[in-house]
C-alpha positions in Angstrom: -0.7 -27.9 4.4 -1.4 -24.4 5.8 -1.2 -21.5 3.3 -1.5 -17.8 4.2 -1.9 -15.2 1.5 -0.3 -12.0 2.4 -1.6 -8.9 0.6 -2.5 -5.3 1.0 -6.2 -6.1 0.4 -8.2 -9.2 -0.4 -8.1 -8.2 -4.1 -9.8 -10.1 -6.9 -6.9 -12.2 -8.1 -5.6 -13.2 -4.6 -9.1 -13.9 -3.2 -10.0 -16.0 -6.2 -6.9 -18.2 -5.7 -7.7 -18.4 -1.9 -11.3 -19.5 -2.8 -10.0 -22.1 -5.3 -7.6 -23.6 -2.7 -10.3 -23.9 -0.1 -12.5 -25.7 -2.6 -9.8 -28.3 -2.9 -9.6 -28.7 0.9 -6.5 -26.7 1.5 -6.2 -24.8 4.8 -6.0 -21.4 3.2 -6.4 -18.0 4.9 -5.8 -14.4 3.9 -3.9 -11.8 6.0 -4.5 -8.3 4.8 -4.0 -4.7 5.8 -7.5 -3.8 4.5 -10.5 -6.1 4.1 -13.1 -5.7 1.3 -15.1 -8.8 2.1 -17.0 -10.1 5.2 -15.3 -13.5 5.2 -14.0 -15.1 8.4 -11.1 -16.7 6.4 -9.8 -13.2 5.8 -8.1 -11.7 8.8 -6.9 -8.1 9.2 -3.7 -6.6 10.6 -4.1 -4.5 13.7 -1.4 -1.8 13.9 0.2 -1.6 17.3 -1.1 1.5 19.1 1.6 2.0 21.7 3.2 5.4 21.8 6.5 4.0 20.5 4.8 2.2 17.6 2.9 5.3 16.5 6.0 7.4 16.7 7.9 4.8 14.6 5.2 4.9 12.0 5.2 8.7 11.9 9.0 8.9 11.4 8.9 6.2 8.7 6.2 8.1 6.9 8.1 11.3 7.1 11.3 9.7 5.8 9.6 8.0 2.8 7.5 11.1 2.0 10.6 13.3 2.1 12.5 11.0 -0.3 9.6 10.9 -2.8 8.9 14.6 -2.6 11.9 15.7 -4.7 10.5 13.6 -7.7 6.8 14.3 -7.4 6.6 17.1 -9.9 8.6 15.1 -12.5 6.7 11.8 -12.4 5.6 10.7 -15.8 3.8 7.4 -15.6 1.1 5.9 -13.4 2.5 4.1 -10.4 5.9 4.0 -8.6 6.2 2.6 -5.1 8.8 2.1 -2.4 10.1 -1.2 -0.9 9.5 0.2 2.6 6.2 0.8 4.5 5.2 2.8 7.6 4.6 -0.5 9.4 8.2 -1.9 9.0 7.9 -5.5 10.2 4.9 -5.0 12.5 2.4 -6.8 10.2 4.6 -9.8 9.8 4.7 -10.2 13.6 0.9 -11.0 13.5 1.0 -13.4 10.6 -0.7 -16.7 11.3 1.6 -19.7 11.5 1.8 -21.7 8.2 3.8 -23.9 5.9 3.7 -21.6 2.9 3.3 -17.8 2.7 1.9 -16.8 -0.7 2.8 -13.1 -1.1 0.6 -11.1 -3.5 2.0 -7.7 -2.6 4.3 -6.2 0.1 3.2 -2.7 -1.0 2.0 -0.8 2.1 2.2 -4.0 4.1 5.7 -5.1 5.1 9.2 -3.8 4.4 11.0 -6.1 1.9 14.0 -6.4 4.2 11.9 -6.9 7.4 9.9 -9.6 5.6 12.8 -11.7 4.5 14.6 -11.2 7.8 11.6 -12.5 9.7 10.4 -15.5 7.6 11.2 -18.7 9.6 13.6 -21.0 7.9 11.1 -23.8 7.8 8.4 -21.6 6.1 8.4 -21.4 2.3 7.6 -18.3 0.3 5.8 -18.1 -3.0 5.5 -14.7 -4.5 2.9 -14.2 -7.2 4.0 -11.6 -9.7 0.9 -9.6 -10.6 3.1 -7.0 -12.3 6.8 -6.2 -12.7 7.2 -4.2 -9.5 9.0 -6.8 -7.4 12.0 -6.8 -9.7 12.2 -3.1 -10.5 13.4 0.0 -8.7 9.8 1.1 -8.1 7.7 1.1 -11.3 4.8 -1.3 -11.9 4.9 -0.6 -15.6 8.1 0.6 -17.3 6.9 1.8 -20.7 9.8 0.0 -22.3 12.5 1.5 -20.1 14.0 -1.9 -19.4 16.5 -0.6 -16.8 15.5 -3.4 -14.4 17.6 -5.7 -16.5 20.6 -3.7 -15.1 20.3 -1.9 -11.8 17.7 0.8 -12.4 18.8 4.4 -11.8 18.3 7.5 -14.0 14.6 6.6 -13.8 12.4 8.2 -16.5 9.4 7.7 -14.3 11.0 9.9 -11.7 12.2 12.3 -14.3 15.7 11.6 -13.1 19.1 11.7 -14.9 21.1 10.6 -11.8 22.3 7.0 -11.6 22.0 6.9 -7.8 18.5 8.2 -7.6 15.6 6.7 -5.6 15.0 3.9 -8.1 18.6 2.7 -7.7 18.4 2.8 -3.9 15.1 0.8 -3.9 16.7 -1.7 -6.3 19.7 -2.1 -4.0 17.5 -2.6 -0.9 15.5 -5.3 -2.8 18.7 -7.0 -3.9 20.0 -7.0 -0.3 16.7 -8.4 1.0 16.7 -11.2 -1.6 20.3 -12.2 -0.6 18.9 -13.2 2.8 16.8 -16.0 1.3 18.2 -19.5 1.6 18.2 -21.6 -1.6 14.9 -23.4 -2.2 12.9 -21.3 0.2 11.5 -18.8 -2.4 9.7 -19.4 -5.7 8.0 -16.9 -8.0 4.8 -17.5 -9.8 4.0 -15.6 -13.0 0.4 -15.5 -14.4 1.9 -15.1 -17.9 4.8 -16.4 -19.8 5.6 -12.7 -20.6 6.1 -11.6 -17.0 8.0 -14.8 -16.3 10.4 -14.0 -19.1 10.7 -10.4 -17.9 11.5 -11.7 -14.4 14.3 -13.9 -15.8 15.7 -10.9 -17.7 15.9 -8.9 -14.5 19.0 -8.7 -12.4 17.0 -9.3 -9.2 15.2 -12.5 -10.1 17.2 -14.2 -12.8 18.7 -16.8 -10.3 15.3 -17.7 -8.8 12.8 -20.3 -10.1 9.8 -18.8 -11.9 6.7 -21.0 -12.5 3.9 -20.0 -14.9 0.4 -20.5 -13.5 -2.3 -18.5 -15.3 -5.0 -16.8 -13.2 -8.4 -18.5 -12.7 -12.0 -17.4 -12.1 -15.3 -18.9 -11.1 -16.8 -20.1 -14.4 -20.1 -20.7 -12.8 -20.4 -17.0 -12.0 -18.8 -15.8 -15.2 -20.8 -17.7 -17.9 -22.8 -16.8 -20.9 -26.2 -15.4 -20.0 -29.1 -14.7 -22.3 -28.1 -11.6 -24.3 -31.6 -10.4 -24.8 -32.4 -10.5 -21.1 -29.0 -8.9 -20.2 -29.7 -6.0 -22.5 -33.3 -5.6 -21.3 -32.1 -5.4 -17.7 -29.4 -2.8 -18.6 -31.7 -0.8 -20.8 -29.9 -1.5 -24.1 -31.6 -1.9 -27.4 -31.6 -5.5 -28.7 -30.4 -4.2 -32.1 -27.4 -2.3 -30.8 -23.9 -3.1 -31.7 -22.4 -3.1 -28.2 -18.6 -2.6 -27.6 -17.7 -3.1 -24.0 -14.8 -1.5 -22.0 -14.0 -2.4 -18.4 -11.2 -0.9 -16.3 -10.8 -0.1 -12.6 -10.6 2.8 -12.5 -11.8 3.7 -16.0 -9.5 6.7 -16.0 -6.3 4.6 -16.0 -4.4 5.9 -19.0 -2.7 2.6 -19.6 -6.0 0.9 -20.2 -6.7 2.9 -23.3 -10.2 4.3 -23.0 -9.2 7.3 -25.1 -7.7 5.1 -27.8 -11.0 3.2 -28.0 -13.1 6.3 -28.1 -11.1 7.7 -31.1 -11.4 4.3 -32.9 -15.1 4.2 -32.4 -15.7 7.8 -33.5 -14.6 6.9 -37.0 -16.5 3.6 -37.2 -19.2 4.8 -39.6 -19.9 1.5 -41.3 -21.5 0.0 -38.1 -25.1 1.1 -37.4 -26.6 1.4 -33.9 -23.1 1.5 -32.3 -23.0 1.8 -28.5 -20.0 2.0 -26.2 -20.7 0.3 -22.9 -18.3 0.9 -20.1 -17.8 -0.1 -16.4 -15.4 1.1 -13.8 -15.0 3.7 -11.1 -14.1 7.3 -12.2 -15.7 9.7 -14.6 -15.1 9.2 -18.3 -15.0 12.1 -20.7 -18.4 13.6 -21.1 -18.1 14.5 -24.8 -17.7 11.4 -27.0 -18.4 11.0 -30.6 -20.5 7.8 -30.2 -23.4 6.9 -27.9 -22.1 5.9 -24.6 -23.5 4.2 -21.5 -21.3 4.2 -18.4 -22.3 1.9 -15.5 -19.8 3.1 -13.0 -18.1 0.6 -10.6 -19.7 -2.8 -10.9 -18.6 -4.7 -7.7 -20.9 -7.7 -7.9 -19.4 -10.4 -10.1 -22.8 -11.8 -11.2 -23.8 -8.3 -12.4 -20.5 -8.0 -14.1 -21.2 -11.3 -15.9 -24.5 -9.8 -17.1 -22.6 -6.8 -18.5 -20.2 -9.0 -20.4 -23.1 -11.1 -21.8 -24.8 -7.9 -23.1 -21.8 -7.0 -25.3 -21.0 -8.1 -28.8 -17.3 -7.4 -28.4 -15.0 -6.7 -25.4 -12.1 -4.3 -26.1 -8.9 -3.9 -24.2 -6.6 -1.5 -26.0 -3.9 -1.4 -23.2 -0.4 -0.1 -23.6 1.0 -2.6 -21.0 -0.6 -5.6 -19.4 0.4 -8.8 -17.5 -2.5 -11.2 -17.6 -5.7 -9.1 -17.5 -8.6 -10.6 -15.6 -11.1 -8.7 -17.6 -10.0 -10.6 -20.7 -10.5 -13.9 -18.8 -14.0 -12.7 -17.6 -15.0 -11.9 -21.2 -13.9 -15.3 -22.4 -15.7 -17.1 -19.7 -18.9 -15.2 -20.7 -18.4 -16.1 -24.3 -17.6 -12.6 -25.5 -14.8 -12.2 -28.1 -12.0 -9.9 -27.2 -10.2 -7.3 -29.3 -7.0 -6.3 -27.6 -3.5 -4.9 -27.9 -0.8 -7.4 -28.5 1.2 -6.5 -25.4 2.4 -8.4 -22.3 0.4 -11.6 -21.6 -2.6 -10.6 -23.7 -1.6 -12.8 -26.7 -1.6 -15.8 -24.3 -5.4 -15.2 -23.7 -6.5 -13.7 -27.0 -5.8 -16.2 -29.8 -6.4 -14.5 -33.2 -9.4 -15.9 -35.0 -10.3 -18.2 -32.1 -11.0 -16.1 -29.0 -10.7 -12.6 -30.6 -8.3 -10.4 -32.5 -5.0 -8.7 -31.7 -3.9 -5.2 -32.8 -0.7 -3.2 -32.4 -0.8 -1.1 -29.2 -2.0 2.5 -29.6 -3.0 1.8 -33.3 -6.4 3.6 -33.6 -6.9 2.6 -37.2 -6.2 -1.1 -36.6 -8.5 -1.1 -33.6 -11.3 0.5 -35.6 -10.9 -2.1 -38.4 -10.8 -5.1 -36.0 -13.8 -4.0 -34.0 -15.8 -3.2 -37.2 -14.9 -6.5 -38.8 -16.2 -8.5 -35.8 -19.3 -6.4 -35.3 -20.3 -7.0 -38.9 -19.6 -10.8 -38.8 -22.2 -12.3 -36.4 -21.5 -15.9 -37.5 -17.8 -15.5 -36.8 -18.5 -14.0 -33.4 -20.7 -16.9 -32.6 -17.9 -19.4 -33.4 -15.5 -17.3 -31.3 -18.0 -17.2 -28.4 -18.1 -21.0 -28.3 -14.3 -21.2 -28.4 -14.0 -18.5 -25.7 -16.2 -20.5 -23.3 -14.5 -23.8 -24.2 -11.0 -22.5 -23.5 -12.1 -20.8 -20.3 -13.4 -24.1 -19.0 -10.3 -26.0 -20.0 -7.7 -23.6 -18.8 -8.9 -20.9 -16.5 -11.2 -22.4 -13.8 -10.4 -21.8 -10.2 -9.9 -25.5 -9.7 -7.3 -25.7 -12.5 -5.4 -22.7 -11.1 -5.6 -23.9 -7.5 -4.5 -27.5 -8.3 -1.4 -26.1 -10.0 -0.6 -24.1 -6.9 -1.1 -27.2 -4.7 1.3 -29.1 -6.9 3.9 -26.3 -6.6 3.5 -26.0 -2.8 3.8 -29.8 -2.4 6.9 -30.0 -4.6 8.6 -27.2 -2.6 7.7 -28.7 0.7 8.9 -32.1 -0.4 12.2 -30.7 -1.6 12.6 -28.7 1.6 12.2 -31.9 3.6 14.8 -33.7 1.6 12.3 -36.0 -0.1 12.2 -37.0 -3.7 9.1 -35.7 -5.4 8.3 -35.1 -9.1 6.1 -32.2 -9.9 2.8 -33.1 -11.6 1.8 -29.6 -12.6 1.3 -28.8 -16.3 3.0 -25.4 -15.9 6.2 -24.3 -17.5 9.3 -23.6 -15.4 11.2 -20.7 -16.9 14.9 -21.0 -16.3 17.8 -18.6 -16.9 20.4 -19.2 -19.6 
């Protein structure tokens, strides 16, 4: 079985899956537009440099930019992307031959239409839904809009009141692209039951199979380390009550750094409080609590040290799918306090691996963090459960085997064979 992972970059989630598959002996490679790692199993797209190719890219860029320009001043939320790229179908033409294409993102890589037109009929496609963008008219987080359950249009993110705005046109192009797919050739994987259910609510994906396979991580890298040593190496007092926040970048409004800062400013009952943060970008300089910002931490072993130095990891997000930071904290034995949104409640089990609070609720967040910081015995029990559950459910091997089972089932069905799936994942079906 030959698997190619198609993505804009060899990002954390896609590369972890690729690594897990190779550990199981699967012929897995990555094909990306930009490479972050020096790994021979990751190959990079080389844009054609002929005069005609460069002109096509220039005209595509001009057309896409022109359509977005009219909405730029009105944009409200964080990320809104097109279904087209400047490369059209050029990248797909260089894709290595394979049995399965696992798509992690088409953003900036291949046009949706060009991709589904070009996929050979004997090649299967698995699309991993890292967010909701594949089944919306452009947004990656919809802030409760829900218009993807219809046909998008009048998009609040674009500041638009017109039904036939850019979001509707993107939605229609995605619909037309998906109509090119023969039955049985395309399956979607959701890291969380939440995003699987949202996909089945959408008008674009409700007729397609969606399988839930949680993300995985290397639990030999992300593991509990000696807290005293971790704090000594980071220059943190052994007596500090350390609250950790990690986001990339740290300035992403959705991740809730400002909410956490307000909650900690009123946490007077905890002594020696320290906010420890990691992520690129510059946090606010004036905070009401002692703060140590580490900047971007790219090395995973160093990141495990950071998690191990903390008493509590906090994720006060407004929207999430299945955050890897929460998994990393669990694997390092660090209890999590997080908003009860998206797929977070599937990771954070109240009283077992952490505590859940309503999103944007500063008072509830302050209370939950304070309660855990003042209950060392309870944190110790949670730490043990965090590690146990990470080893049972979120290792690379568990995740990769579930994908192998899915690939094998799809290939068997495509070849007209009878095969029963062995994966322990749930298949979310429409009504």
